[in-house]
PyMOL Python script that loads the backbone (N, CA, C, O; Angstrom):
from pymol import cmd

cmd.read_pdbstr("""\
ATOM      1  N   MET A   1     -38.107  26.330  -1.743  1.00  0.00           N
ATOM      2  CA  MET A   1     -37.490  25.263  -1.106  1.00  0.00           C
ATOM      3  C   MET A   1     -37.176  24.205  -2.261  1.00  0.00           C
ATOM      4  O   MET A   1     -36.087  23.633  -2.271  1.00  0.00           O
ATOM      5  N   SER A   2     -38.072  23.972  -3.160  1.00  0.00           N
ATOM      6  CA  SER A   2     -37.703  23.046  -4.089  1.00  0.00           C
ATOM      7  C   SER A   2     -36.621  23.344  -5.175  1.00  0.00           C
ATOM      8  O   SER A   2     -35.967  22.468  -5.741  1.00  0.00           O
ATOM      9  N   ASP A   3     -36.513  24.675  -5.394  1.00  0.00           N
ATOM     10  CA  ASP A   3     -35.503  25.223  -6.098  1.00  0.00           C
ATOM     11  C   ASP A   3     -34.008  25.153  -5.526  1.00  0.00           C
ATOM     12  O   ASP A   3     -33.032  25.122  -6.276  1.00  0.00           O
ATOM     13  N   ASN A   4     -33.921  25.131  -4.167  1.00  0.00           N
ATOM     14  CA  ASN A   4     -32.724  24.791  -3.560  1.00  0.00           C
ATOM     15  C   ASN A   4     -32.365  23.394  -3.538  1.00  0.00           C
ATOM     16  O   ASN A   4     -31.183  23.074  -3.664  1.00  0.00           O
ATOM     17  N   VAL A   5     -33.302  22.504  -3.386  1.00  0.00           N
ATOM     18  CA  VAL A   5     -32.939  21.138  -3.525  1.00  0.00           C
ATOM     19  C   VAL A   5     -32.627  20.727  -4.890  1.00  0.00           C
ATOM     20  O   VAL A   5     -31.827  19.799  -5.011  1.00  0.00           O
ATOM     21  N   LEU A   6     -33.121  21.260  -5.941  1.00  0.00           N
ATOM     22  CA  LEU A   6     -32.826  21.087  -7.259  1.00  0.00           C
ATOM     23  C   LEU A   6     -31.391  21.565  -7.548  1.00  0.00           C
ATOM     24  O   LEU A   6     -30.579  20.870  -8.158  1.00  0.00           O
ATOM     25  N   ALA A   7     -31.148  22.716  -7.101  1.00  0.00           N
ATOM     26  CA  ALA A   7     -29.679  23.310  -7.365  1.00  0.00           C
ATOM     27  C   ALA A   7     -28.674  22.298  -6.666  1.00  0.00           C
ATOM     28  O   ALA A   7     -27.629  21.986  -7.236  1.00  0.00           O
ATOM     29  N   GLN A   8     -28.970  21.860  -5.581  1.00  0.00           N
ATOM     30  CA  GLN A   8     -28.058  20.995  -4.671  1.00  0.00           C
ATOM     31  C   GLN A   8     -27.919  19.590  -5.581  1.00  0.00           C
ATOM     32  O   GLN A   8     -26.850  18.979  -5.624  1.00  0.00           O
ATOM     33  N   ALA A   9     -28.955  19.205  -6.205  1.00  0.00           N
ATOM     34  CA  ALA A   9     -28.886  18.020  -7.043  1.00  0.00           C
ATOM     35  C   ALA A   9     -28.031  18.158  -8.173  1.00  0.00           C
ATOM     36  O   ALA A   9     -27.218  17.291  -8.490  1.00  0.00           O
ATOM     37  N   VAL A  10     -28.206  19.307  -8.834  1.00  0.00           N
ATOM     38  CA  VAL A  10     -27.383  19.566 -10.102  1.00  0.00           C
ATOM     39  C   VAL A  10     -25.885  19.809  -9.743  1.00  0.00           C
ATOM     40  O   VAL A  10     -24.994  19.523 -10.542  1.00  0.00           O
ATOM     41  N   ASN A  11     -25.660  20.298  -8.627  1.00  0.00           N
ATOM     42  CA  ASN A  11     -24.206  20.518  -8.176  1.00  0.00           C
ATOM     43  C   ASN A  11     -23.644  19.173  -7.784  1.00  0.00           C
ATOM     44  O   ASN A  11     -22.421  19.047  -7.849  1.00  0.00           O
ATOM     45  N   LEU A  12     -24.393  18.127  -7.375  1.00  0.00           N
ATOM     46  CA  LEU A  12     -23.903  16.788  -6.864  1.00  0.00           C
ATOM     47  C   LEU A  12     -23.662  15.979  -8.204  1.00  0.00           C
ATOM     48  O   LEU A  12     -22.807  15.094  -8.184  1.00  0.00           O
ATOM     49  N   ASN A  13     -24.286  16.203  -9.230  1.00  0.00           N
ATOM     50  CA  ASN A  13     -24.415  15.255 -10.469  1.00  0.00           C
ATOM     51  C   ASN A  13     -23.027  15.165 -10.998  1.00  0.00           C
ATOM     52  O   ASN A  13     -22.704  14.019 -11.308  1.00  0.00           O
ATOM     53  N   PRO A  14     -22.108  16.103 -11.183  1.00  0.00           N
ATOM     54  CA  PRO A  14     -20.903  15.642 -11.778  1.00  0.00           C
ATOM     55  C   PRO A  14     -19.998  14.775 -10.950  1.00  0.00           C
ATOM     56  O   PRO A  14     -19.253  13.987 -11.532  1.00  0.00           O
ATOM     57  N   GLY A  15     -20.001  14.854  -9.650  1.00  0.00           N
ATOM     58  CA  GLY A  15     -19.339  14.063  -8.680  1.00  0.00           C
ATOM     59  C   GLY A  15     -19.842  12.658  -8.826  1.00  0.00           C
ATOM     60  O   GLY A  15     -19.041  11.737  -8.985  1.00  0.00           O
ATOM     61  N   LEU A  16     -21.134  12.457  -8.779  1.00  0.00           N
ATOM     62  CA  LEU A  16     -21.691  11.151  -8.846  1.00  0.00           C
ATOM     63  C   LEU A  16     -21.426  10.498 -10.172  1.00  0.00           C
ATOM     64  O   LEU A  16     -21.234   9.283 -10.230  1.00  0.00           O
ATOM     65  N   ALA A  17     -21.409  11.298 -11.287  1.00  0.00           N
ATOM     66  CA  ALA A  17     -20.990  10.807 -12.672  1.00  0.00           C
ATOM     67  C   ALA A  17     -19.640  10.235 -12.730  1.00  0.00           C
ATOM     68  O   ALA A  17     -19.371   9.213 -13.362  1.00  0.00           O
ATOM     69  N   ALA A  18     -18.714  10.999 -11.980  1.00  0.00           N
ATOM     70  CA  ALA A  18     -17.332  10.505 -11.864  1.00  0.00           C
ATOM     71  C   ALA A  18     -17.186   9.293 -11.170  1.00  0.00           C
ATOM     72  O   ALA A  18     -16.380   8.453 -11.570  1.00  0.00           O
ATOM     73  N   ILE A  19     -17.928   9.099 -10.104  1.00  0.00           N
ATOM     74  CA  ILE A  19     -17.901   7.925  -9.191  1.00  0.00           C
ATOM     75  C   ILE A  19     -18.332   6.798 -10.143  1.00  0.00           C
ATOM     76  O   ILE A  19     -17.618   5.810 -10.310  1.00  0.00           O
ATOM     77  N   GLY A  20     -19.438   6.952 -10.725  1.00  0.00           N
ATOM     78  CA  GLY A  20     -20.135   5.954 -11.530  1.00  0.00           C
ATOM     79  C   GLY A  20     -19.307   5.499 -12.742  1.00  0.00           C
ATOM     80  O   GLY A  20     -19.327   4.322 -13.103  1.00  0.00           O
ATOM     81  N   TYR A  21     -18.533   6.498 -13.407  1.00  0.00           N
ATOM     82  CA  TYR A  21     -17.680   6.052 -14.576  1.00  0.00           C
ATOM     83  C   TYR A  21     -16.450   5.279 -13.813  1.00  0.00           C
ATOM     84  O   TYR A  21     -16.035   4.253 -14.352  1.00  0.00           O
ATOM     85  N   GLY A  22     -15.929   5.655 -12.757  1.00  0.00           N
ATOM     86  CA  GLY A  22     -14.901   4.927 -12.234  1.00  0.00           C
ATOM     87  C   GLY A  22     -15.289   3.407 -11.863  1.00  0.00           C
ATOM     88  O   GLY A  22     -14.571   2.448 -12.147  1.00  0.00           O
ATOM     89  N   LEU A  23     -16.435   3.325 -11.238  1.00  0.00           N
ATOM     90  CA  LEU A  23     -17.014   2.018 -11.072  1.00  0.00           C
ATOM     91  C   LEU A  23     -17.235   1.216 -12.322  1.00  0.00           C
ATOM     92  O   LEU A  23     -17.040   0.001 -12.352  1.00  0.00           O
ATOM     93  N   GLY A  24     -17.672   1.960 -13.417  1.00  0.00           N
ATOM     94  CA  GLY A  24     -17.968   1.309 -14.644  1.00  0.00           C
ATOM     95  C   GLY A  24     -16.688   0.888 -15.325  1.00  0.00           C
ATOM     96  O   GLY A  24     -16.695  -0.072 -16.095  1.00  0.00           O
ATOM     97  N   ALA A  25     -15.633   1.547 -15.077  1.00  0.00           N
ATOM     98  CA  ALA A  25     -14.308   1.194 -15.714  1.00  0.00           C
ATOM     99  C   ALA A  25     -13.669  -0.042 -15.177  1.00  0.00           C
ATOM    100  O   ALA A  25     -12.659  -0.508 -15.706  1.00  0.00           O
ATOM    101  N   ILE A  26     -14.220  -0.566 -14.165  1.00  0.00           N
ATOM    102  CA  ILE A  26     -13.613  -1.752 -13.407  1.00  0.00           C
ATOM    103  C   ILE A  26     -13.921  -2.952 -14.246  1.00  0.00           C
ATOM    104  O   ILE A  26     -13.088  -3.850 -14.371  1.00  0.00           O
ATOM    105  N   GLY A  27     -15.130  -2.996 -14.842  1.00  0.00           N
ATOM    106  CA  GLY A  27     -15.462  -4.132 -15.616  1.00  0.00           C
ATOM    107  C   GLY A  27     -14.718  -4.424 -16.831  1.00  0.00           C
ATOM    108  O   GLY A  27     -14.307  -5.561 -17.061  1.00  0.00           O
ATOM    109  N   PRO A  28     -14.519  -3.396 -17.659  1.00  0.00           N
ATOM    110  CA  PRO A  28     -13.495  -3.480 -18.833  1.00  0.00           C
ATOM    111  C   PRO A  28     -12.117  -3.962 -18.427  1.00  0.00           C
ATOM    112  O   PRO A  28     -11.508  -4.828 -19.054  1.00  0.00           O
ATOM    113  N   GLY A  29     -11.627  -3.312 -17.266  1.00  0.00           N
ATOM    114  CA  GLY A  29     -10.290  -3.459 -16.831  1.00  0.00           C
ATOM    115  C   GLY A  29     -10.072  -5.028 -16.447  1.00  0.00           C
ATOM    116  O   GLY A  29      -9.021  -5.582 -16.768  1.00  0.00           O
ATOM    117  N   ILE A  30     -11.097  -5.725 -15.750  1.00  0.00           N
ATOM    118  CA  ILE A  30     -10.874  -6.887 -15.412  1.00  0.00           C
ATOM    119  C   ILE A  30     -11.113  -7.895 -16.726  1.00  0.00           C
ATOM    120  O   ILE A  30     -10.463  -8.929 -16.884  1.00  0.00           O
ATOM    121  N   GLY A  31     -11.988  -7.499 -17.498  1.00  0.00           N
ATOM    122  CA  GLY A  31     -12.212  -8.114 -18.822  1.00  0.00           C
ATOM    123  C   GLY A  31     -10.895  -8.203 -19.618  1.00  0.00           C
ATOM    124  O   GLY A  31     -10.526  -9.285 -20.075  1.00  0.00           O
ATOM    125  N   VAL A  32     -10.200  -7.094 -19.782  1.00  0.00           N
ATOM    126  CA  VAL A  32      -8.887  -7.004 -20.507  1.00  0.00           C
ATOM    127  C   VAL A  32      -7.993  -7.915 -19.929  1.00  0.00           C
ATOM    128  O   VAL A  32      -7.385  -8.703 -20.654  1.00  0.00           O
ATOM    129  N   GLY A  33      -7.831  -7.906 -18.656  1.00  0.00           N
ATOM    130  CA  GLY A  33      -6.866  -8.751 -17.937  1.00  0.00           C
ATOM    131  C   GLY A  33      -7.225 -10.282 -18.093  1.00  0.00           C
ATOM    132  O   GLY A  33      -6.325 -11.103 -18.269  1.00  0.00           O
ATOM    133  N   LEU A  34      -8.469 -10.630 -18.030  1.00  0.00           N
ATOM    134  CA  LEU A  34      -8.778 -11.997 -18.422  1.00  0.00           C
ATOM    135  C   LEU A  34      -8.644 -12.329 -19.701  1.00  0.00           C
ATOM    136  O   LEU A  34      -8.448 -13.520 -19.942  1.00  0.00           O
ATOM    137  N   ILE A  35      -8.707 -11.490 -20.678  1.00  0.00           N
ATOM    138  CA  ILE A  35      -8.599 -11.789 -22.135  1.00  0.00           C
ATOM    139  C   ILE A  35      -7.154 -12.251 -22.502  1.00  0.00           C
ATOM    140  O   ILE A  35      -6.849 -13.223 -23.193  1.00  0.00           O
ATOM    141  N   PHE A  36      -6.252 -11.265 -21.836  1.00  0.00           N
ATOM    142  CA  PHE A  36      -4.734 -11.411 -22.348  1.00  0.00           C
ATOM    143  C   PHE A  36      -4.171 -12.619 -21.470  1.00  0.00           C
ATOM    144  O   PHE A  36      -3.238 -13.317 -21.867  1.00  0.00           O
ATOM    145  N   ALA A  37      -4.822 -12.812 -20.226  1.00  0.00           N
ATOM    146  CA  ALA A  37      -4.327 -14.166 -19.506  1.00  0.00           C
ATOM    147  C   ALA A  37      -4.751 -15.299 -20.201  1.00  0.00           C
ATOM    148  O   ALA A  37      -3.950 -16.230 -20.285  1.00  0.00           O
ATOM    149  N   ALA A  38      -5.903 -15.410 -20.739  1.00  0.00           N
ATOM    150  CA  ALA A  38      -6.158 -16.429 -21.648  1.00  0.00           C
ATOM    151  C   ALA A  38      -5.472 -16.749 -22.908  1.00  0.00           C
ATOM    152  O   ALA A  38      -5.285 -17.895 -23.317  1.00  0.00           O
ATOM    153  N   VAL A  39      -5.073 -15.564 -23.556  1.00  0.00           N
ATOM    154  CA  VAL A  39      -4.201 -15.626 -24.745  1.00  0.00           C
ATOM    155  C   VAL A  39      -2.794 -16.082 -24.249  1.00  0.00           C
ATOM    156  O   VAL A  39      -2.238 -16.939 -24.935  1.00  0.00           O
ATOM    157  N   ILE A  40      -2.236 -15.679 -23.291  1.00  0.00           N
ATOM    158  CA  ILE A  40      -0.878 -16.232 -22.787  1.00  0.00           C
ATOM    159  C   ILE A  40      -0.951 -17.460 -22.418  1.00  0.00           C
ATOM    160  O   ILE A  40       0.021 -18.169 -22.678  1.00  0.00           O
ATOM    161  N   ASN A  41      -2.060 -18.027 -21.747  1.00  0.00           N
ATOM    162  CA  ASN A  41      -2.085 -19.483 -21.372  1.00  0.00           C
ATOM    163  C   ASN A  41      -2.290 -20.290 -22.567  1.00  0.00           C
ATOM    164  O   ASN A  41      -1.577 -21.277 -22.750  1.00  0.00           O
ATOM    165  N   GLY A  42      -3.168 -19.973 -23.368  1.00  0.00           N
ATOM    166  CA  GLY A  42      -3.305 -20.657 -24.678  1.00  0.00           C
ATOM    167  C   GLY A  42      -2.100 -20.865 -25.459  1.00  0.00           C
ATOM    168  O   GLY A  42      -1.836 -21.967 -25.941  1.00  0.00           O
ATOM    169  N   THR A  43      -1.329 -19.802 -25.607  1.00  0.00           N
ATOM    170  CA  THR A  43      -0.009 -19.777 -26.325  1.00  0.00           C
ATOM    171  C   THR A  43       0.928 -20.584 -25.614  1.00  0.00           C
ATOM    172  O   THR A  43       1.720 -21.225 -26.306  1.00  0.00           O
ATOM    173  N   ALA A  44       1.000 -20.686 -24.352  1.00  0.00           N
ATOM    174  CA  ALA A  44       1.928 -21.501 -23.618  1.00  0.00           C
ATOM    175  C   ALA A  44       1.653 -22.977 -23.782  1.00  0.00           C
ATOM    176  O   ALA A  44       2.529 -23.837 -23.702  1.00  0.00           O
ATOM    177  N   ARG A  45       0.308 -23.224 -24.031  1.00  0.00           N
ATOM    178  CA  ARG A  45      -0.084 -24.663 -23.968  1.00  0.00           C
ATOM    179  C   ARG A  45       0.026 -25.216 -25.595  1.00  0.00           C
ATOM    180  O   ARG A  45       0.311 -26.377 -25.886  1.00  0.00           O
ATOM    181  N   GLN A  46      -0.231 -24.245 -26.478  1.00  0.00           N
ATOM    182  CA  GLN A  46      -0.230 -24.582 -27.927  1.00  0.00           C
ATOM    183  C   GLN A  46       0.407 -23.595 -28.725  1.00  0.00           C
ATOM    184  O   GLN A  46      -0.256 -22.777 -29.362  1.00  0.00           O
ATOM    185  N   PRO A  47       1.748 -23.616 -28.734  1.00  0.00           N
ATOM    186  CA  PRO A  47       2.456 -22.355 -29.413  1.00  0.00           C
ATOM    187  C   PRO A  47       1.985 -22.197 -31.004  1.00  0.00           C
ATOM    188  O   PRO A  47       2.013 -21.117 -31.593  1.00  0.00           O
ATOM    189  N   GLU A  48       1.620 -23.250 -31.506  1.00  0.00           N
ATOM    190  CA  GLU A  48       1.242 -23.095 -33.038  1.00  0.00           C
ATOM    191  C   GLU A  48      -0.006 -22.390 -33.260  1.00  0.00           C
ATOM    192  O   GLU A  48      -0.311 -22.077 -34.412  1.00  0.00           O
ATOM    193  N   ALA A  49      -0.720 -22.122 -32.336  1.00  0.00           N
ATOM    194  CA  ALA A  49      -2.064 -21.455 -32.426  1.00  0.00           C
ATOM    195  C   ALA A  49      -1.886 -19.978 -32.117  1.00  0.00           C
ATOM    196  O   ALA A  49      -2.878 -19.250 -32.159  1.00  0.00           O
ATOM    197  N   GLN A  50      -0.730 -19.498 -31.819  1.00  0.00           N
ATOM    198  CA  GLN A  50      -0.423 -18.057 -31.443  1.00  0.00           C
ATOM    199  C   GLN A  50      -1.165 -17.123 -32.352  1.00  0.00           C
ATOM    200  O   GLN A  50      -1.893 -16.265 -31.851  1.00  0.00           O
ATOM    201  N   GLY A  51      -1.040 -17.222 -33.588  1.00  0.00           N
ATOM    202  CA  GLY A  51      -1.644 -16.210 -34.445  1.00  0.00           C
ATOM    203  C   GLY A  51      -3.157 -16.152 -34.360  1.00  0.00           C
ATOM    204  O   GLY A  51      -3.712 -15.055 -34.417  1.00  0.00           O
ATOM    205  N   LYS A  52      -3.859 -17.276 -34.225  1.00  0.00           N
ATOM    206  CA  LYS A  52      -5.257 -17.236 -34.047  1.00  0.00           C
ATOM    207  C   LYS A  52      -5.678 -16.646 -32.678  1.00  0.00           C
ATOM    208  O   LYS A  52      -6.622 -15.862 -32.577  1.00  0.00           O
ATOM    209  N   LEU A  53      -4.933 -17.060 -31.636  1.00  0.00           N
ATOM    210  CA  LEU A  53      -5.312 -16.546 -30.302  1.00  0.00           C
ATOM    211  C   LEU A  53      -4.992 -15.109 -30.202  1.00  0.00           C
ATOM    212  O   LEU A  53      -5.639 -14.442 -29.395  1.00  0.00           O
ATOM    213  N   GLN A  54      -4.183 -14.609 -30.835  1.00  0.00           N
ATOM    214  CA  GLN A  54      -3.845 -13.114 -30.722  1.00  0.00           C
ATOM    215  C   GLN A  54      -4.863 -12.325 -31.561  1.00  0.00           C
ATOM    216  O   GLN A  54      -5.213 -11.186 -31.254  1.00  0.00           O
ATOM    217  N   THR A  55      -5.314 -12.982 -32.622  1.00  0.00           N
ATOM    218  CA  THR A  55      -6.378 -12.285 -33.402  1.00  0.00           C
ATOM    219  C   THR A  55      -7.644 -12.194 -32.490  1.00  0.00           C
ATOM    220  O   THR A  55      -8.282 -11.152 -32.338  1.00  0.00           O
ATOM    221  N   MET A  56      -7.922 -13.304 -31.941  1.00  0.00           N
ATOM    222  CA  MET A  56      -9.160 -13.347 -31.165  1.00  0.00           C
ATOM    223  C   MET A  56      -9.114 -12.442 -29.961  1.00  0.00           C
ATOM    224  O   MET A  56     -10.054 -11.731 -29.606  1.00  0.00           O
ATOM    225  N   GLY A  57      -7.871 -12.534 -29.327  1.00  0.00           N
ATOM    226  CA  GLY A  57      -7.532 -11.578 -28.136  1.00  0.00           C
ATOM    227  C   GLY A  57      -7.714 -10.157 -28.460  1.00  0.00           C
ATOM    228  O   GLY A  57      -8.338  -9.410 -27.707  1.00  0.00           O
ATOM    229  N   TYR A  58      -7.164  -9.749 -29.606  1.00  0.00           N
ATOM    230  CA  TYR A  58      -7.250  -8.198 -29.867  1.00  0.00           C
ATOM    231  C   TYR A  58      -8.710  -7.946 -30.266  1.00  0.00           C
ATOM    232  O   TYR A  58      -9.172  -6.840 -29.989  1.00  0.00           O
ATOM    233  N   THR A  59      -9.474  -8.829 -30.874  1.00  0.00           N
ATOM    234  CA  THR A  59     -10.701  -8.527 -31.226  1.00  0.00           C
ATOM    235  C   THR A  59     -11.739  -8.432 -30.081  1.00  0.00           C
ATOM    236  O   THR A  59     -12.638  -7.591 -30.096  1.00  0.00           O
ATOM    237  N   THR A  60     -11.564  -9.366 -29.054  1.00  0.00           N
ATOM    238  CA  THR A  60     -12.300  -9.087 -27.773  1.00  0.00           C
ATOM    239  C   THR A  60     -11.728  -8.028 -26.954  1.00  0.00           C
ATOM    240  O   THR A  60     -12.512  -7.445 -26.205  1.00  0.00           O
ATOM    241  N   PHE A  61     -10.440  -7.653 -26.958  1.00  0.00           N
ATOM    242  CA  PHE A  61      -9.988  -6.479 -26.283  1.00  0.00           C
ATOM    243  C   PHE A  61     -10.787  -5.200 -26.827  1.00  0.00           C
ATOM    244  O   PHE A  61     -11.273  -4.372 -26.056  1.00  0.00           O
ATOM    245  N   VAL A  62     -10.880  -5.109 -28.233  1.00  0.00           N
ATOM    246  CA  VAL A  62     -11.554  -3.975 -28.776  1.00  0.00           C
ATOM    247  C   VAL A  62     -13.015  -3.825 -28.128  1.00  0.00           C
ATOM    248  O   VAL A  62     -13.461  -2.794 -27.625  1.00  0.00           O
ATOM    249  N   LEU A  63     -13.665  -5.047 -28.241  1.00  0.00           N
ATOM    250  CA  LEU A  63     -15.096  -4.977 -27.775  1.00  0.00           C
ATOM    251  C   LEU A  63     -15.200  -4.650 -26.365  1.00  0.00           C
ATOM    252  O   LEU A  63     -16.128  -3.970 -25.926  1.00  0.00           O
ATOM    253  N   SER A  64     -14.208  -5.149 -25.604  1.00  0.00           N
ATOM    254  CA  SER A  64     -14.266  -4.787 -24.108  1.00  0.00           C
ATOM    255  C   SER A  64     -13.991  -3.203 -24.044  1.00  0.00           C
ATOM    256  O   SER A  64     -14.708  -2.536 -23.298  1.00  0.00           O
ATOM    257  N   GLU A  65     -13.069  -2.628 -24.730  1.00  0.00           N
ATOM    258  CA  GLU A  65     -12.721  -1.283 -24.585  1.00  0.00           C
ATOM    259  C   GLU A  65     -13.835  -0.439 -25.020  1.00  0.00           C
ATOM    260  O   GLU A  65     -13.944   0.709 -24.589  1.00  0.00           O
ATOM    261  N   VAL A  66     -14.720  -0.971 -25.901  1.00  0.00           N
ATOM    262  CA  VAL A  66     -15.773  -0.111 -26.441  1.00  0.00           C
ATOM    263  C   VAL A  66     -16.758   0.135 -25.318  1.00  0.00           C
ATOM    264  O   VAL A  66     -17.403   1.182 -25.378  1.00  0.00           O
ATOM    265  N   LEU A  67     -16.955  -0.666 -24.332  1.00  0.00           N
ATOM    266  CA  LEU A  67     -17.690  -0.440 -23.143  1.00  0.00           C
ATOM    267  C   LEU A  67     -17.082   0.611 -22.315  1.00  0.00           C
ATOM    268  O   LEU A  67     -17.861   1.383 -21.757  1.00  0.00           O
ATOM    269  N   ALA A  68     -15.750   0.777 -22.132  1.00  0.00           N
ATOM    270  CA  ALA A  68     -15.204   1.729 -21.505  1.00  0.00           C
ATOM    271  C   ALA A  68     -15.342   3.137 -22.201  1.00  0.00           C
ATOM    272  O   ALA A  68     -15.452   4.167 -21.536  1.00  0.00           O
ATOM    273  N   LEU A  69     -15.330   3.121 -23.508  1.00  0.00           N
ATOM    274  CA  LEU A  69     -15.650   4.343 -24.242  1.00  0.00           C
ATOM    275  C   LEU A  69     -17.063   4.844 -24.166  1.00  0.00           C
ATOM    276  O   LEU A  69     -17.372   6.032 -24.073  1.00  0.00           O
ATOM    277  N   ILE A  70     -17.882   3.842 -24.215  1.00  0.00           N
ATOM    278  CA  ILE A  70     -19.327   4.247 -23.862  1.00  0.00           C
ATOM    279  C   ILE A  70     -19.533   4.853 -22.391  1.00  0.00           C
ATOM    280  O   ILE A  70     -20.320   5.775 -22.172  1.00  0.00           O
ATOM    281  N   GLY A  71     -18.776   4.264 -21.441  1.00  0.00           N
ATOM    282  CA  GLY A  71     -18.942   4.761 -20.190  1.00  0.00           C
ATOM    283  C   GLY A  71     -18.338   6.382 -20.089  1.00  0.00           C
ATOM    284  O   GLY A  71     -18.761   7.185 -19.257  1.00  0.00           O
ATOM    285  N   VAL A  72     -17.349   6.672 -21.025  1.00  0.00           N
ATOM    286  CA  VAL A  72     -16.878   8.001 -20.937  1.00  0.00           C
ATOM    287  C   VAL A  72     -17.825   8.941 -21.606  1.00  0.00           C
ATOM    288  O   VAL A  72     -17.956  10.088 -21.179  1.00  0.00           O
ATOM    289  N   VAL A  73     -18.559   8.455 -22.745  1.00  0.00           N
ATOM    290  CA  VAL A  73     -19.556   9.300 -23.174  1.00  0.00           C
ATOM    291  C   VAL A  73     -20.783   9.456 -22.258  1.00  0.00           C
ATOM    292  O   VAL A  73     -21.327  10.554 -22.141  1.00  0.00           O
ATOM    293  N   VAL A  74     -21.213   8.388 -21.623  1.00  0.00           N
ATOM    294  CA  VAL A  74     -22.256   8.592 -20.604  1.00  0.00           C
ATOM    295  C   VAL A  74     -21.855   9.499 -19.402  1.00  0.00           C
ATOM    296  O   VAL A  74     -22.653  10.255 -18.848  1.00  0.00           O
ATOM    297  N   TYR A  75     -20.530   9.355 -19.045  1.00  0.00           N
ATOM    298  CA  TYR A  75     -20.027  10.262 -17.970  1.00  0.00           C
ATOM    299  C   TYR A  75     -20.237  11.834 -18.397  1.00  0.00           C
ATOM    300  O   TYR A  75     -20.697  12.650 -17.597  1.00  0.00           O
ATOM    301  N   PHE A  76     -19.874  12.159 -19.666  1.00  0.00           N
ATOM    302  CA  PHE A  76     -19.922  13.484 -20.045  1.00  0.00           C
ATOM    303  C   PHE A  76     -21.438  13.922 -20.250  1.00  0.00           C
ATOM    304  O   PHE A  76     -21.784  15.089 -20.066  1.00  0.00           O
ATOM    305  N   ILE A  77     -22.295  12.956 -20.629  1.00  0.00           N
ATOM    306  CA  ILE A  77     -23.700  13.369 -20.741  1.00  0.00           C
ATOM    307  C   ILE A  77     -24.417  13.550 -19.184  1.00  0.00           C
ATOM    308  O   ILE A  77     -25.294  14.365 -18.896  1.00  0.00           O
ATOM    309  N   ALA A  78     -23.862  12.678 -18.393  1.00  0.00           N
ATOM    310  CA  ALA A  78     -24.508  12.803 -16.935  1.00  0.00           C
ATOM    311  C   ALA A  78     -23.953  13.932 -16.214  1.00  0.00           C
ATOM    312  O   ALA A  78     -24.621  14.528 -15.369  1.00  0.00           O
ATOM    313  N   SER A  79     -22.629  14.289 -16.540  1.00  0.00           N
ATOM    314  CA  SER A  79     -22.031  15.515 -15.861  1.00  0.00           C
ATOM    315  C   SER A  79     -22.392  16.833 -16.368  1.00  0.00           C
ATOM    316  O   SER A  79     -22.003  17.858 -15.809  1.00  0.00           O
ATOM    317  N   ASN A  80     -23.102  16.836 -17.380  1.00  0.00           N
ATOM    318  CA  ASN A  80     -23.603  18.090 -18.120  1.00  0.00           C
ATOM    319  C   ASN A  80     -22.339  19.023 -18.515  1.00  0.00           C
ATOM    320  O   ASN A  80     -22.414  20.236 -18.319  1.00  0.00           O
ATOM    321  N   ARG A  81     -21.339  18.520 -18.997  1.00  0.00           N
ATOM    322  CA  ARG A  81     -20.158  19.175 -19.474  1.00  0.00           C
ATOM    323  C   ARG A  81     -20.037  19.387 -20.981  1.00  0.00           C
ATOM    324  O   ARG A  81     -19.044  19.945 -21.448  1.00  0.00           O
TER     325      ARG A  81
END
""", "prot")
cmd.dss("prot")
cmd.show_as("cartoon", "prot")
cmd.util.cbc("prot")
cmd.orient("prot")
């Protein structure tokens, strides 16, 4: 009996890992949108600060995307592929 339950749990794991990664990708997606919205808004208000704002925007974009990449790694670990 316990072998059958264990086999079913293992077969279900890749699907749950995919759902988990999909939900985990929402956060970085929203974060990137907010980052570039703030850069555009700041550039519209103060055009001379465009260089500094873009530098900070791309730096925080990279930090936000690292979260998505970590999610991909965790997905592959959880899905046993």
